[in-house]
C-alpha positions as CSV (number, residue, x, y, z in Angstrom):
1,X,7.1,10.5,11.2
2,X,7.3,9.9,7.5
3,X,4.8,7.5,6.0
4,X,6.3,4.5,4.3
5,X,5.1,1.2,2.9
6,X,6.4,-1.8,4.7
7,X,4.5,-4.6,2.9
8,X,2.2,-5.1,-0.1
9,X,0.1,-8.1,-1.1
10,X,-1.9,-8.6,-4.2
11,X,-5.6,-9.3,-3.4
12,X,-7.6,-9.4,-6.7
13,X,-8.3,-7.3,-9.8
14,X,-6.4,-4.0,-9.1
15,X,-6.7,-4.2,-5.3
16,X,-3.7,-4.4,-3.1
17,X,-3.4,-4.8,0.7
18,X,-0.9,-2.2,1.8
19,X,0.8,-2.2,5.2
20,X,2.2,1.2,6.4
21,X,5.0,1.7,8.8
22,X,2.5,3.1,11.4
23,X,0.8,-0.4,11.5
24,X,-2.2,0.6,9.5
25,X,-3.3,-1.8,6.8
26,X,-5.5,-0.6,4.0
27,X,-7.1,-2.1,0.9
28,X,-6.2,0.1,-2.1
29,X,-8.1,-0.2,-5.4
30,X,-5.9,1.3,-8.2
31,X,-8.2,0.4,-11.1
32,X,-9.1,4.1,-11.8
33,X,-5.6,5.4,-11.0
34,X,-3.7,3.7,-13.9
35,X,-3.6,6.6,-16.2
36,X,-0.6,7.8,-18.2
37,X,2.1,6.1,-20.2
38,X,4.0,4.6,-17.3
39,X,0.9,3.0,-15.9
40,X,-0.4,1.5,-19.2
41,X,1.5,-1.8,-18.8
42,X,-0.1,-2.3,-15.3
43,X,-3.5,-2.6,-16.9
44,X,-2.5,-6.2,-17.7
45,X,-3.2,-8.1,-14.5
46,X,-0.2,-10.3,-14.9
47,X,2.0,-7.2,-14.8
48,X,0.0,-5.5,-12.0
49,X,0.4,-8.5,-9.8
50,X,4.2,-8.1,-9.9
51,X,4.1,-5.2,-7.4
52,X,6.8,-5.0,-4.7
53,X,8.0,-2.6,-2.0
54,X,11.1,-0.8,-3.1
55,X,13.5,-0.9,-0.1
56,X,15.1,2.4,-1.1
57,X,12.0,4.5,-1.7
58,X,9.8,2.6,0.8
59,X,6.8,2.6,-1.5
60,X,5.2,0.2,-3.9
61,X,6.8,-0.1,-7.3
62,X,6.7,-2.2,-10.5
63,X,9.6,-3.3,-12.7
64,X,8.9,-0.5,-15.2
65,X,9.5,2.1,-12.5
66,X,5.8,3.0,-12.0
67,X,5.0,3.8,-8.4
68,X,2.6,5.6,-6.1
69,X,3.4,7.8,-3.1
70,X,2.6,6.3,0.3
71,X,0.5,9.4,1.2
72,X,-1.7,8.9,-1.9
73,X,-2.2,5.2,-1.1
74,X,-3.1,6.2,2.4
75,X,-5.6,8.8,1.2
76,X,-7.5,6.5,-1.3
77,X,-7.2,3.3,0.7
78,X,-10.0,1.7,2.8
79,X,-8.8,0.9,6.3
80,X,-8.6,-2.8,7.0
81,X,-7.1,-2.5,10.4
82,X,-4.7,-0.3,12.3
83,X,-3.5,0.9,15.7
84,X,-6.9,1.8,17.0
85,X,-8.5,-1.4,15.9
86,X,-5.7,-3.5,17.4
87,X,-5.9,-1.5,20.6
88,X,-9.5,-2.8,21.1
89,X,-8.2,-6.3,21.3
90,X,-4.9,-5.4,23.2
91,X,-5.8,-2.5,25.5
92,X,-2.3,-2.2,27.0
93,X,-0.7,-1.9,23.6
94,X,1.4,1.2,23.0
95,X,2.5,2.6,19.7
96,X,6.1,1.7,18.7
97,X,8.3,4.8,18.7
98,X,9.6,5.8,15.3
């Protein structure tokens, strides 16, 4: 199964709540990842907050075309909750087939 982003929510500073297509939700702090010309405008919080999920690429993106791969976001993100955590509360829960 390919990893995609299904939802993104601005939290504060340079932190986003990212929901992956496998049900995992992670907090991703991008403060130290905004290097390079394409990311320079995102250092302005008002611009950074305008993040959205691109329905074609299925990852987060900004109006200037800056984006991050879902795999990278998964790697650096701190798990908020996901399948295993949900299963503790719903023991009969089964993963949704891809």
